[in-house]
All heavy atoms as TSV, in Angstrom:
chain	resi	resn	atom	element	x	y	z
A	1	GLN	N	N	17.582	7.701	12.501
A	1	GLN	CA	C	17.149	8.361	11.289
A	1	GLN	C	C	17.045	7.388	10.125
A	1	GLN	O	O	16.208	7.564	9.253
A	1	GLN	CB	C	18.099	9.500	10.954
A	1	GLN	CG	C	17.871	10.771	11.749
A	1	GLN	CD	C	16.455	11.300	11.675
A	1	GLN	OE1	O	15.722	11.253	12.650
A	1	GLN	NE2	N	16.033	11.784	10.549
A	2	ALA	N	N	17.870	6.363	10.123
A	2	ALA	CA	C	17.819	5.408	9.017
A	2	ALA	C	C	16.484	4.679	8.982
A	2	ALA	O	O	15.897	4.488	7.908
A	2	ALA	CB	C	18.972	4.413	9.131
A	3	MET	N	N	15.971	4.304	10.139
A	3	MET	CA	C	14.686	3.598	10.178
A	3	MET	C	C	13.548	4.529	9.756
A	3	MET	O	O	12.650	4.126	9.022
A	3	MET	CB	C	14.433	3.030	11.582
A	3	MET	CG	C	15.413	1.948	11.996
A	3	MET	SD	S	15.415	0.511	10.902
A	3	MET	CE	C	13.824	-0.195	11.255
A	4	ARG	N	N	13.588	5.761	10.208
A	4	ARG	CA	C	12.572	6.743	9.803
A	4	ARG	C	C	12.628	6.957	8.297
A	4	ARG	O	O	11.602	6.979	7.613
A	4	ARG	CB	C	12.795	8.064	10.538
A	4	ARG	CG	C	11.781	9.128	10.183
A	4	ARG	CD	C	12.046	10.421	10.976
A	4	ARG	NE	N	10.978	11.361	10.795
A	4	ARG	CZ	C	10.824	12.141	9.739
A	4	ARG	NH1	N	11.696	12.081	8.743
A	4	ARG	NH2	N	9.825	12.987	9.643
A	5	SER	N	N	13.834	7.110	7.783
A	5	SER	CA	C	14.014	7.306	6.342
A	5	SER	C	C	13.487	6.121	5.552
A	5	SER	O	O	12.865	6.287	4.497
A	5	SER	CB	C	15.491	7.526	6.008
A	5	SER	OG	O	15.960	8.702	6.614
A	6	LEU	N	N	13.725	4.918	6.061
A	6	LEU	CA	C	13.258	3.719	5.380
A	6	LEU	C	C	11.724	3.692	5.325
A	6	LEU	O	O	11.145	3.402	4.278
A	6	LEU	CB	C	13.787	2.463	6.067
A	6	LEU	CG	C	13.358	1.147	5.431
A	6	LEU	CD1	C	13.920	1.010	4.015
A	6	LEU	CD2	C	13.776	-0.020	6.295
A	7	LEU	N	N	11.073	3.993	6.438
A	7	LEU	CA	C	9.605	3.994	6.435
A	7	LEU	C	C	9.065	5.061	5.484
A	7	LEU	O	O	8.134	4.794	4.716
A	7	LEU	CB	C	9.058	4.209	7.850
A	7	LEU	CG	C	7.539	4.084	7.976
A	7	LEU	CD1	C	7.048	2.715	7.535
A	7	LEU	CD2	C	7.092	4.370	9.401
A	8	LEU	N	N	9.657	6.241	5.503
A	8	LEU	CA	C	9.244	7.289	4.558
A	8	LEU	C	C	9.470	6.836	3.119
A	8	LEU	O	O	8.605	7.029	2.255
A	8	LEU	CB	C	10.022	8.584	4.826
A	8	LEU	CG	C	9.616	9.370	6.055
A	8	LEU	CD1	C	10.599	10.508	6.294
A	8	LEU	CD2	C	8.210	9.906	5.920
A	9	GLN	N	N	10.610	6.251	2.856
A	9	GLN	CA	C	10.925	5.766	1.507
A	9	GLN	C	C	9.868	4.779	1.031
A	9	GLN	O	O	9.378	4.867	-0.106
A	9	GLN	CB	C	12.299	5.093	1.538
A	9	GLN	CG	C	12.635	4.299	0.296
A	9	GLN	CD	C	13.907	3.509	0.495
A	9	GLN	OE1	O	14.980	4.087	0.588
A	9	GLN	NE2	N	13.800	2.189	0.580
A	10	GLU	N	N	9.509	3.849	1.880
A	10	GLU	CA	C	8.571	2.799	1.481
A	10	GLU	C	C	7.146	3.322	1.329
A	10	GLU	O	O	6.421	2.870	0.448
A	10	GLU	CB	C	8.643	1.626	2.461
A	10	GLU	CG	C	9.974	0.909	2.432
A	10	GLU	CD	C	10.362	0.426	1.040
A	10	GLU	OE1	O	9.506	-0.123	0.326
A	10	GLU	OE2	O	11.536	0.600	0.650
A	11	THR	N	N	6.731	4.262	2.171
A	11	THR	CA	C	5.386	4.822	1.985
A	11	THR	C	C	5.345	5.737	0.761
A	11	THR	O	O	4.363	5.730	0.025
A	11	THR	CB	C	4.892	5.567	3.244
A	11	THR	OG1	O	5.830	6.566	3.617
A	11	THR	CG2	C	4.659	4.600	4.399
A	12	ILE	N	N	6.415	6.474	0.511
A	12	ILE	CA	C	6.484	7.311	-0.695
A	12	ILE	C	C	6.433	6.424	-1.939
A	12	ILE	O	O	5.737	6.733	-2.906
A	12	ILE	CB	C	7.748	8.192	-0.691
A	12	ILE	CG1	C	7.618	9.277	0.370
A	12	ILE	CG2	C	7.995	8.805	-2.067
A	12	ILE	CD1	C	8.906	10.018	0.661
A	13	ARG	N	N	7.137	5.315	-1.906
A	13	ARG	CA	C	7.126	4.363	-3.012
A	13	ARG	C	C	5.693	3.903	-3.323
A	13	ARG	O	O	5.371	3.562	-4.452
A	13	ARG	CB	C	8.009	3.165	-2.654
A	13	ARG	CG	C	8.141	2.144	-3.741
A	13	ARG	CD	C	9.140	1.080	-3.358
A	13	ARG	NE	N	10.474	1.648	-3.558
A	13	ARG	CZ	C	11.586	1.180	-3.005
A	13	ARG	NH1	N	11.544	0.142	-2.210
A	13	ARG	NH2	N	12.746	1.742	-3.246
A	14	ARG	N	N	4.851	3.933	-2.312
A	14	ARG	CA	C	3.457	3.497	-2.457
A	14	ARG	C	C	2.485	4.677	-2.602
A	14	ARG	O	O	1.286	4.520	-2.461
A	14	ARG	CB	C	3.084	2.619	-1.274
A	14	ARG	CG	C	3.807	1.279	-1.349
A	14	ARG	CD	C	3.929	0.597	-0.013
A	14	ARG	NE	N	4.590	-0.698	-0.163
A	14	ARG	CZ	C	5.896	-0.869	-0.219
A	14	ARG	NH1	N	6.712	0.156	-0.125
A	14	ARG	NH2	N	6.415	-2.074	-0.360
A	15	GLY	N	N	3.040	5.857	-2.843
A	15	GLY	CA	C	2.208	7.023	-3.148
A	15	GLY	C	C	1.776	7.865	-1.962
A	15	GLY	O	O	0.907	8.723	-2.096
A	16	ILE	N	N	2.382	7.646	-0.796
A	16	ILE	CA	C	2.000	8.397	0.403
A	16	ILE	C	C	3.231	9.100	0.975
A	16	ILE	O	O	4.211	8.454	1.328
A	16	ILE	CB	C	1.405	7.466	1.484
A	16	ILE	CG1	C	0.163	6.760	0.973
A	16	ILE	CG2	C	1.099	8.239	2.770
A	16	ILE	CD1	C	-1.022	7.651	0.675
A	17	LEU	N	N	3.167	10.439	1.055
A	17	LEU	CA	C	4.206	11.211	1.734
A	17	LEU	C	C	3.743	11.358	3.177
A	17	LEU	O	O	2.828	12.123	3.474
A	17	LEU	CB	C	4.394	12.579	1.081
A	17	LEU	CG	C	5.402	13.510	1.730
A	17	LEU	CD1	C	6.780	12.867	1.798
A	17	LEU	CD2	C	5.462	14.825	0.988
A	18	MET	N	N	4.343	10.580	4.054
A	18	MET	CA	C	3.841	10.449	5.410
A	18	MET	C	C	4.866	10.948	6.415
A	18	MET	O	O	5.548	10.172	7.072
A	18	MET	CB	C	3.508	8.971	5.674
A	18	MET	CG	C	2.762	8.735	6.935
A	18	MET	SD	S	2.681	6.983	7.331
A	18	MET	CE	C	4.322	6.708	7.942
A	19	THR	N	N	4.985	12.252	6.547
A	19	THR	CA	C	5.928	12.780	7.532
A	19	THR	C	C	5.326	12.778	8.928
A	19	THR	O	O	6.041	12.850	9.912
A	19	THR	CB	C	6.362	14.200	7.151
A	19	THR	OG1	O	5.199	15.018	7.000
A	19	THR	CG2	C	7.139	14.193	5.848
A	20	SER	N	N	4.006	12.701	9.000
A	20	SER	CA	C	3.313	12.587	10.292
A	20	SER	C	C	1.978	11.886	10.046
A	20	SER	O	O	1.561	11.706	8.909
A	20	SER	CB	C	3.091	13.962	10.916
A	20	SER	OG	O	2.191	14.699	10.126
A	21	LEU	N	N	1.326	11.524	11.115
A	21	LEU	CA	C	0.030	10.849	10.984
A	21	LEU	C	C	-1.086	11.728	11.548
A	21	LEU	O	O	-1.841	11.324	12.418
A	21	LEU	CB	C	0.053	9.499	11.701
A	21	LEU	CG	C	0.878	8.430	11.019
A	21	LEU	CD1	C	0.974	7.181	11.885
A	21	LEU	CD2	C	0.290	8.083	9.670
A	22	ILE	N	N	-1.173	12.925	11.042
A	22	ILE	CA	C	-2.220	13.850	11.465
A	22	ILE	C	C	-3.355	13.751	10.461
A	22	ILE	O	O	-3.164	13.937	9.265
A	22	ILE	CB	C	-1.682	15.292	11.547
A	22	ILE	CG1	C	-0.563	15.344	12.589
A	22	ILE	CG2	C	-2.802	16.260	11.874
A	22	ILE	CD1	C	0.194	16.642	12.624
A	23	VAL	N	N	-4.537	13.457	10.961
A	23	VAL	CA	C	-5.718	13.320	10.107
A	23	VAL	C	C	-6.551	14.592	10.260
A	23	VAL	O	O	-6.720	15.113	11.353
A	23	VAL	CB	C	-6.547	12.089	10.523
A	23	VAL	CG1	C	-7.792	11.950	9.666
A	23	VAL	CG2	C	-5.693	10.829	10.450
A	24	SER	N	N	-7.056	15.084	9.141
A	24	SER	CA	C	-7.940	16.256	9.195
A	24	SER	C	C	-9.259	15.916	8.516
A	24	SER	O	O	-9.404	14.877	7.872
A	24	SER	CB	C	-7.287	17.455	8.510
A	24	SER	OG	O	-7.377	17.333	7.107
A	25	TYR	N	N	-10.216	16.814	8.645
A	25	TYR	CA	C	-11.524	16.589	8.046
A	25	TYR	C	C	-11.483	16.618	6.521
A	25	TYR	O	O	-12.419	16.177	5.875
A	25	TYR	CB	C	-12.531	17.615	8.561
A	25	TYR	CG	C	-12.967	17.320	9.974
A	25	TYR	CD1	C	-12.512	18.078	11.045
A	25	TYR	CD2	C	-13.826	16.252	10.234
A	25	TYR	CE1	C	-12.901	17.796	12.333
A	25	TYR	CE2	C	-14.222	15.960	11.529
A	25	TYR	CZ	C	-13.765	16.738	12.571
A	25	TYR	OH	O	-14.151	16.444	13.841
A	26	THR	N	N	-10.392	17.094	5.950
A	26	THR	CA	C	-10.274	17.087	4.485
A	26	THR	C	C	-9.902	15.714	3.943
A	26	THR	O	O	-10.066	15.460	2.759
A	26	THR	CB	C	-9.238	18.117	3.990
A	26	THR	OG1	O	-7.957	17.777	4.515
A	26	THR	CG2	C	-9.616	19.521	4.424
A	27	HIS	N	N	-9.403	14.846	4.813
A	27	HIS	CA	C	-9.065	13.487	4.384
A	27	HIS	C	C	-10.339	12.660	4.235
A	27	HIS	O	O	-11.183	12.642	5.121
A	27	HIS	CB	C	-8.130	12.803	5.389
A	27	HIS	CG	C	-6.770	13.406	5.426
A	27	HIS	ND1	N	-6.321	14.136	6.494
A	27	HIS	CD2	C	-5.772	13.378	4.525
A	27	HIS	CE1	C	-5.091	14.541	6.245
A	27	HIS	NE2	N	-4.735	14.095	5.056
A	28	THR	N	N	-10.431	11.982	3.124
A	28	THR	CA	C	-11.588	11.114	2.884
A	28	THR	C	C	-11.297	9.719	3.436
A	28	THR	O	O	-10.150	9.393	3.769
A	28	THR	CB	C	-11.872	10.997	1.377
A	28	THR	OG1	O	-10.764	10.332	0.747
A	28	THR	CG2	C	-12.101	12.361	0.740
A	29	ASP	N	N	-12.336	8.906	3.509
A	29	ASP	CA	C	-12.135	7.512	3.914
A	29	ASP	C	C	-11.167	6.823	2.958
A	29	ASP	O	O	-10.343	6.003	3.378
A	29	ASP	CB	C	-13.464	6.761	3.945
A	29	ASP	CG	C	-14.339	7.175	5.116
A	29	ASP	OD1	O	-13.834	7.807	6.069
A	29	ASP	OD2	O	-15.548	6.858	5.077
A	30	GLU	N	N	-11.251	7.167	1.681
A	30	GLU	CA	C	-10.343	6.590	0.675
A	30	GLU	C	C	-8.891	6.994	0.965
A	30	GLU	O	O	-7.984	6.169	0.843
A	30	GLU	CB	C	-10.751	7.038	-0.722
A	30	GLU	CG	C	-9.908	6.445	-1.823
A	30	GLU	CD	C	-10.309	6.949	-3.212
A	30	GLU	OE1	O	-11.442	7.426	-3.383
A	30	GLU	OE2	O	-9.456	6.850	-4.108
A	31	ASP	N	N	-8.675	8.260	1.346
A	31	ASP	CA	C	-7.323	8.725	1.698
A	31	ASP	C	C	-6.767	7.922	2.871
A	31	ASP	O	O	-5.615	7.487	2.851
A	31	ASP	CB	C	-7.329	10.205	2.099
A	31	ASP	CG	C	-7.689	11.141	0.978
A	31	ASP	OD1	O	-7.428	10.814	-0.197
A	31	ASP	OD2	O	-8.256	12.221	1.277
A	32	ILE	N	N	-7.574	7.734	3.875
A	32	ILE	CA	C	-7.137	7.002	5.064
A	32	ILE	C	C	-6.871	5.542	4.718
A	32	ILE	O	O	-5.857	4.973	5.141
A	32	ILE	CB	C	-8.168	7.156	6.201
A	32	ILE	CG1	C	-8.188	8.618	6.655
A	32	ILE	CG2	C	-7.853	6.223	7.363
A	32	ILE	CD1	C	-9.318	8.982	7.577
A	33	ASP	N	N	-7.748	4.934	3.929
A	33	ASP	CA	C	-7.538	3.539	3.516
A	33	ASP	C	C	-6.255	3.382	2.712
A	33	ASP	O	O	-5.490	2.432	2.913
A	33	ASP	CB	C	-8.725	3.028	2.694
A	33	ASP	CG	C	-9.974	2.805	3.531
A	33	ASP	OD1	O	-9.856	2.717	4.779
A	33	ASP	OD2	O	-11.067	2.741	2.938
A	34	LYS	N	N	-5.989	4.331	1.817
A	34	LYS	CA	C	-4.766	4.278	1.000
A	34	LYS	C	C	-3.526	4.405	1.888
A	34	LYS	O	O	-2.531	3.716	1.685
A	34	LYS	CB	C	-4.794	5.379	-0.060
A	34	LYS	CG	C	-3.633	5.315	-1.018
A	34	LYS	CD	C	-3.744	6.346	-2.129
A	34	LYS	CE	C	-2.539	6.227	-3.050
A	34	LYS	NZ	N	-2.546	7.193	-4.129
A	35	THR	N	N	-3.608	5.281	2.877
A	35	THR	CA	C	-2.488	5.459	3.806
A	35	THR	C	C	-2.246	4.189	4.610
A	35	THR	O	O	-1.108	3.738	4.758
A	35	THR	CB	C	-2.758	6.650	4.750
A	35	THR	OG1	O	-2.944	7.831	3.963
A	35	THR	CG2	C	-1.613	6.863	5.726
A	36	LEU	N	N	-3.318	3.608	5.129
A	36	LEU	CA	C	-3.185	2.369	5.901
A	36	LEU	C	C	-2.633	1.232	5.048
A	36	LEU	O	O	-1.804	0.445	5.522
A	36	LEU	CB	C	-4.532	1.981	6.513
A	36	LEU	CG	C	-5.039	2.911	7.619
A	36	LEU	CD1	C	-6.444	2.512	8.044
A	36	LEU	CD2	C	-4.091	2.932	8.797
A	37	ASP	N	N	-3.065	1.151	3.802
A	37	ASP	CA	C	-2.530	0.129	2.894
A	37	ASP	C	C	-1.035	0.325	2.664
A	37	ASP	O	O	-0.266	-0.644	2.668
A	37	ASP	CB	C	-3.268	0.145	1.553
A	37	ASP	CG	C	-4.666	-0.447	1.638
A	37	ASP	OD1	O	-4.952	-1.180	2.608
A	37	ASP	OD2	O	-5.469	-0.173	0.725
A	38	ALA	N	N	-0.621	1.574	2.451
A	38	ALA	CA	C	0.801	1.863	2.226
A	38	ALA	C	C	1.629	1.487	3.446
A	38	ALA	O	O	2.715	0.909	3.326
A	38	ALA	CB	C	0.995	3.339	1.880
A	39	ILE	N	N	1.117	1.791	4.634
A	39	ILE	CA	C	1.825	1.428	5.863
A	39	ILE	C	C	1.885	-0.089	6.004
A	39	ILE	O	O	2.937	-0.657	6.311
A	39	ILE	CB	C	1.160	2.075	7.093
A	39	ILE	CG1	C	1.310	3.596	7.032
A	39	ILE	CG2	C	1.748	1.530	8.387
A	39	ILE	CD1	C	0.463	4.346	8.038
A	40	ASP	N	N	0.749	-0.737	5.776
A	40	ASP	CA	C	0.688	-2.207	5.843
A	40	ASP	C	C	1.720	-2.865	4.941
A	40	ASP	O	O	2.380	-3.828	5.335
A	40	ASP	CB	C	-0.699	-2.674	5.406
A	40	ASP	CG	C	-1.482	-3.326	6.510
A	40	ASP	OD1	O	-1.021	-3.318	7.659
A	40	ASP	OD2	O	-2.565	-3.848	6.191
A	41	GLN	N	N	1.863	-2.353	3.732
A	41	GLN	CA	C	2.805	-2.927	2.773
A	41	GLN	C	C	4.251	-2.594	3.135
A	41	GLN	O	O	5.173	-3.317	2.747
A	41	GLN	CB	C	2.494	-2.415	1.365
A	41	GLN	CG	C	1.161	-2.904	0.829
A	41	GLN	CD	C	0.799	-2.208	-0.473
A	41	GLN	OE1	O	1.665	-1.709	-1.184
A	41	GLN	NE2	N	-0.485	-2.165	-0.776
A	42	SER	N	N	4.463	-1.507	3.865
A	42	SER	CA	C	5.812	-1.070	4.230
A	42	SER	C	C	6.345	-1.764	5.477
A	42	SER	O	O	7.559	-1.902	5.641
A	42	SER	CB	C	5.823	0.445	4.454
A	42	SER	OG	O	5.423	1.123	3.285
A	43	LEU	N	N	5.462	-2.201	6.340
A	43	LEU	CA	C	5.905	-2.764	7.614
A	43	LEU	C	C	6.751	-4.034	7.510
A	43	LEU	O	O	7.689	-4.196	8.307
A	43	LEU	CB	C	4.711	-2.977	8.544
A	43	LEU	CG	C	4.129	-1.684	9.127
A	43	LEU	CD1	C	2.929	-1.997	10.013
A	43	LEU	CD2	C	5.176	-0.896	9.895
A	44	PRO	N	N	6.495	-4.942	6.554
A	44	PRO	CA	C	7.399	-6.099	6.449
A	44	PRO	C	C	8.854	-5.696	6.140
A	44	PRO	O	O	9.798	-6.307	6.650
A	44	PRO	CB	C	6.802	-6.923	5.302
A	44	PRO	CG	C	5.354	-6.560	5.307
A	44	PRO	CD	C	5.332	-5.099	5.687
A	45	ILE	N	N	9.032	-4.653	5.352
A	45	ILE	CA	C	10.379	-4.167	5.042
A	45	ILE	C	C	10.986	-3.519	6.282
A	45	ILE	O	O	12.166	-3.702	6.590
A	45	ILE	CB	C	10.338	-3.204	3.847
A	45	ILE	CG1	C	9.882	-3.984	2.616
A	45	ILE	CG2	C	11.691	-2.524	3.621
A	45	ILE	CD1	C	9.423	-3.143	1.473
A	46	TYR	N	N	10.167	-2.783	7.019
A	46	TYR	CA	C	10.617	-2.166	8.264
A	46	TYR	C	C	11.045	-3.255	9.259
A	46	TYR	O	O	12.087	-3.142	9.903
A	46	TYR	CB	C	9.487	-1.320	8.845
A	46	TYR	CG	C	9.903	-0.396	9.957
A	46	TYR	CD1	C	10.420	0.867	9.683
A	46	TYR	CD2	C	9.769	-0.767	11.279
A	46	TYR	CE1	C	10.794	1.724	10.699
A	46	TYR	CE2	C	10.143	0.079	12.299
A	46	TYR	CZ	C	10.653	1.326	12.010
A	46	TYR	OH	O	11.026	2.170	13.022
A	47	LYS	N	N	10.257	-4.318	9.355
A	47	LYS	CA	C	10.590	-5.437	10.244
A	47	LYS	C	C	11.923	-6.066	9.837
A	47	LYS	O	O	12.761	-6.386	10.692
A	47	LYS	CB	C	9.485	-6.488	10.210
A	47	LYS	CG	C	9.770	-7.660	11.119
A	47	LYS	CD	C	8.696	-8.717	11.028
A	47	LYS	CE	C	9.072	-9.870	11.937
A	47	LYS	NZ	N	8.409	-11.092	11.595
A	48	GLN	N	N	12.105	-6.238	8.537
A	48	GLN	CA	C	13.363	-6.795	8.039
A	48	GLN	C	C	14.537	-5.917	8.463
A	48	GLN	O	O	15.580	-6.416	8.881
A	48	GLN	CB	C	13.304	-6.924	6.521
A	48	GLN	CG	C	14.536	-7.544	5.914
A	48	GLN	CD	C	14.443	-7.623	4.395
A	48	GLN	OE1	O	13.404	-7.371	3.795
A	48	GLN	NE2	N	15.536	-7.978	3.770
A	49	ALA	N	N	14.363	-4.606	8.375
A	49	ALA	CA	C	15.428	-3.679	8.770
A	49	ALA	C	C	15.686	-3.743	10.277
A	49	ALA	O	O	16.827	-3.614	10.714
A	49	ALA	CB	C	15.072	-2.260	8.346
A	50	LEU	N	N	14.641	-3.934	11.071
A	50	LEU	CA	C	14.835	-4.083	12.518
A	50	LEU	C	C	15.690	-5.302	12.824
A	50	LEU	O	O	16.507	-5.284	13.745
A	50	LEU	CB	C	13.484	-4.210	13.223
A	50	LEU	CG	C	12.671	-2.932	13.385
A	50	LEU	CD1	C	11.281	-3.262	13.921
A	50	LEU	CD2	C	13.379	-1.949	14.304
A	51	GLU	N	N	15.485	-6.359	12.065
A	51	GLU	CA	C	16.200	-7.610	12.305
A	51	GLU	C	C	17.600	-7.614	11.708
A	51	GLU	O	O	18.517	-8.218	12.276
A	51	GLU	CB	C	15.389	-8.776	11.737
A	51	GLU	CG	C	14.067	-8.988	12.458
A	51	GLU	CD	C	13.119	-9.934	11.743
A	51	GLU	OE1	O	13.366	-10.277	10.563
A	51	GLU	OE2	O	12.122	-10.323	12.374
A	52	GLN	N	N	17.783	-6.958	10.546
A	52	GLN	CA	C	19.045	-7.072	9.814
A	52	GLN	C	C	19.745	-5.752	9.535
A	52	GLN	O	O	20.829	-5.747	8.957
A	52	GLN	CB	C	18.781	-7.777	8.482
A	52	GLN	CG	C	18.153	-9.130	8.641
A	52	GLN	CD	C	17.684	-9.712	7.315
A	52	GLN	OE1	O	17.828	-9.112	6.252
A	52	GLN	NE2	N	17.110	-10.888	7.368
A	53	GLY	N	N	19.125	-4.638	9.847
A	53	GLY	CA	C	19.697	-3.335	9.532
A	53	GLY	C	C	19.181	-2.828	8.191
A	53	GLY	O	O	18.544	-3.559	7.434
A	54	THR	N	N	19.467	-1.591	7.896
A	54	THR	CA	C	18.938	-0.951	6.684
A	54	THR	C	C	19.830	-1.120	5.457
A	54	THR	O	O	19.425	-0.736	4.365
A	54	THR	CB	C	18.696	0.556	6.923
A	54	THR	OG1	O	19.931	1.163	7.303
A	54	THR	CG2	C	17.639	0.792	7.988
A	55	ASP	N	N	21.020	-1.693	5.615
A	55	ASP	CA	C	21.914	-1.887	4.470
A	55	ASP	C	C	21.207	-2.703	3.390
A	55	ASP	O	O	20.655	-3.768	3.657
A	55	ASP	CB	C	23.193	-2.602	4.883
A	55	ASP	CG	C	24.118	-1.732	5.707
A	55	ASP	OD1	O	23.901	-0.500	5.733
A	55	ASP	OD2	O	25.034	-2.276	6.340
A	56	GLY	N	N	21.219	-2.189	2.178
A	56	GLY	CA	C	20.581	-2.862	1.063
A	56	GLY	C	C	19.096	-2.555	0.924
A	56	GLY	O	O	18.487	-2.893	-0.078
A	57	LEU	N	N	18.515	-1.927	1.929
A	57	LEU	CA	C	17.091	-1.578	1.873
A	57	LEU	C	C	16.878	-0.091	1.639
A	57	LEU	O	O	15.943	0.310	0.955
A	57	LEU	CB	C	16.387	-1.982	3.178
A	57	LEU	CG	C	16.353	-3.465	3.499
A	57	LEU	CD1	C	15.780	-3.694	4.892
A	57	LEU	CD2	C	15.532	-4.211	2.461
A	58	LEU	N	N	17.736	0.719	2.218
A	58	LEU	CA	C	17.598	2.169	2.126
A	58	LEU	C	C	18.297	2.680	0.875
A	58	LEU	O	O	19.482	2.420	0.661
A	58	LEU	CB	C	18.187	2.820	3.378
A	58	LEU	CG	C	17.956	4.303	3.583
A	58	LEU	CD1	C	16.469	4.634	3.627
A	58	LEU	CD2	C	18.622	4.755	4.864
A	59	VAL	N	N	17.558	3.374	0.045
A	59	VAL	CA	C	18.125	3.954	-1.176
A	59	VAL	C	C	18.656	5.340	-0.822
A	59	VAL	O	O	17.889	6.218	-0.446
A	59	VAL	CB	C	17.051	4.060	-2.291
A	59	VAL	CG1	C	17.628	4.728	-3.523
A	59	VAL	CG2	C	16.486	2.691	-2.612
A	60	GLY	N	N	19.942	5.508	-0.900
A	60	GLY	CA	C	20.545	6.790	-0.553
A	60	GLY	C	C	20.805	6.901	0.940
A	60	GLY	O	O	20.528	5.987	1.708
A	61	PRO	N	N	21.325	8.052	1.358
A	61	PRO	CA	C	21.635	8.248	2.776
A	61	PRO	C	C	20.364	8.543	3.578
A	61	PRO	O	O	19.379	9.034	3.027
A	61	PRO	CB	C	22.567	9.463	2.771
A	61	PRO	CG	C	22.171	10.224	1.553
A	61	PRO	CD	C	21.742	9.193	0.542
A	62	PRO	N	N	20.382	8.247	4.873
A	62	PRO	CA	C	19.225	8.584	5.703
A	62	PRO	C	C	19.065	10.095	5.830
A	62	PRO	O	O	20.029	10.847	5.659
A	62	PRO	CB	C	19.548	7.954	7.054
A	62	PRO	CG	C	20.981	7.630	7.037
A	62	PRO	CD	C	21.432	7.578	5.613
A	63	SER	N	N	17.843	10.510	6.123
A	63	SER	CA	C	17.595	11.941	6.321
A	63	SER	C	C	18.334	12.402	7.570
A	63	SER	O	O	18.713	11.604	8.425
A	63	SER	CB	C	16.095	12.207	6.455
A	63	SER	OG	O	15.585	11.534	7.584
A	64	LYS	N	N	18.524	13.696	7.658
A	64	LYS	CA	C	19.214	14.262	8.817
A	64	LYS	C	C	18.197	14.921	9.738
A	64	LYS	O	O	17.136	15.355	9.303
A	64	LYS	CB	C	20.258	15.280	8.362
A	64	LYS	CG	C	21.343	14.640	7.547
A	64	LYS	CD	C	22.458	15.583	7.272
A	64	LYS	CE	C	23.465	14.810	6.433
A	64	LYS	NZ	N	24.743	15.335	6.435
A	65	VAL	N	N	18.553	15.009	11.002
A	65	VAL	CA	C	17.695	15.660	11.979
A	65	VAL	C	C	17.623	17.145	11.636
A	65	VAL	O	O	18.647	17.787	11.412
A	65	VAL	CB	C	18.245	15.457	13.406
A	65	VAL	CG1	C	17.412	16.207	14.422
A	65	VAL	CG2	C	18.300	13.974	13.736
A	66	VAL	N	N	16.422	17.673	11.608
A	66	VAL	CA	C	16.229	19.080	11.255
A	66	VAL	C	C	16.485	19.982	12.454
A	66	VAL	O	O	17.069	21.041	12.333
A	66	VAL	CB	C	14.801	19.316	10.716
A	66	VAL	CG1	C	14.546	20.783	10.451
A	66	VAL	CG2	C	14.572	18.499	9.464
A	67	TYR	N	N	16.048	19.541	13.622
A	67	TYR	CA	C	16.170	20.374	14.813
A	67	TYR	C	C	17.528	20.164	15.441
A	67	TYR	O	O	17.923	19.063	15.776
A	67	TYR	CB	C	15.063	20.030	15.806
A	67	TYR	CG	C	13.702	20.225	15.214
A	67	TYR	CD1	C	12.934	19.133	14.812
A	67	TYR	CD2	C	13.202	21.490	14.999
A	67	TYR	CE1	C	11.693	19.308	14.237
A	67	TYR	CE2	C	11.952	21.688	14.407
A	67	TYR	CZ	C	11.208	20.578	14.048
A	67	TYR	OH	O	9.994	20.761	13.467
A	68	ARG	N	N	18.258	21.267	15.575
A	68	ARG	CA	C	19.583	21.226	16.182
A	68	ARG	C	C	19.579	22.049	17.452
A	68	ARG	O	O	18.711	22.914	17.652
A	68	ARG	CB	C	20.609	21.780	15.189
A	68	ARG	CG	C	20.717	20.948	13.926
A	68	ARG	CD	C	21.717	21.585	12.957
A	68	ARG	NE	N	21.317	22.912	12.534
A	68	ARG	CZ	C	20.662	23.168	11.411
A	68	ARG	NH1	N	20.318	22.208	10.597
A	68	ARG	NH2	N	20.349	24.403	11.094
A	69	LYS	N	N	20.552	21.818	18.295
A	69	LYS	CA	C	20.634	22.564	19.550
A	69	LYS	C	C	20.746	24.067	19.280
A	69	LYS	O	O	20.103	24.866	19.937
A	69	LYS	CB	C	21.823	22.068	20.361
A	69	LYS	CG	C	21.899	22.638	21.732
A	69	LYS	CD	C	22.995	21.988	22.546
A	69	LYS	CE	C	23.038	22.558	23.937
A	69	LYS	NZ	N	24.083	21.942	24.747
A	70	PHE	N	N	21.541	24.435	18.278
A	70	PHE	CA	C	21.711	25.845	17.934
A	70	PHE	C	C	21.415	26.003	16.446
A	70	PHE	O	O	22.137	25.488	15.608
A	70	PHE	CB	C	23.145	26.307	18.225
A	70	PHE	CG	C	23.518	26.150	19.660
A	70	PHE	CD1	C	24.301	25.091	20.070
A	70	PHE	CD2	C	23.059	27.057	20.612
A	70	PHE	CE1	C	24.652	24.935	21.408
A	70	PHE	CE2	C	23.398	26.908	21.939
A	70	PHE	CZ	C	24.193	25.848	22.354
A	71	ASN	N	N	20.339	26.696	16.119
A	71	ASN	CA	C	19.986	26.930	14.697
A	71	ASN	C	C	20.584	28.197	14.185
A	71	ASN	O	O	20.795	29.141	14.749
A	71	ASN	CB	C	18.475	26.978	14.528
A	71	ASN	CG	C	17.908	25.575	14.568
A	71	ASN	OD1	O	18.593	24.603	14.258
A	71	ASN	ND2	N	16.662	25.475	14.950
């Protein structure tokens, strides 16, 4: 969850709320380009976290899993 939270944090920081990568016909080429740019800029930080962990990179606690065995 920490890695997922970090990627969400970094894409949100760049103006993209990216909980999934589902594209619809309402998305323009500009929307897709902006999303790809945000991901591109976020991946070096994600790579750093893969190598060193999320300590110092993740602001706040990681998100929690929504789906539980018993809801």
